[in-house]
C-alpha positions, 0 to 999 in steps of 0.5 A: 152224713152230717157236715157243718161249719163250726167256729172254735171258741175255746182254747186250742192245742192239747186241751181241746184235742183231749176233750174232743177225742174223749167225746168222739170216742163215745160214738160209733160214727166216723167223726172228722174235722177239716181245717184249711188243708188238713183233715183230722180223725176226731178220735185221735189226739195227734190227728186233731193237734196236727190240723193246727186249728186256732181259736176263732177259726171255722172248721168243718165237722163231718159225722157219718154213721149210726149215731151221727146226729148225736155225735155232731151235737156233742162235738159241736158243744166241745168246739164251741165251749169257752 
């Protein structure tokens, strides 16, 4: 399992959720994002939007599974994209 803090640098909302979900679905690993008291399944657009994460805020990215290292790297890129 990989767990790391990542600062959301790009725009949030539907745009980020769509990009995040598209990227997450490429991996077999479980990918979740914790923000404040909310946990999102990164493979679900509605789940990601429901976290209410905001630009400039830190989230915890958790990846667990056979391709967790690659998943963490790619999802981090999406979250940090400006």
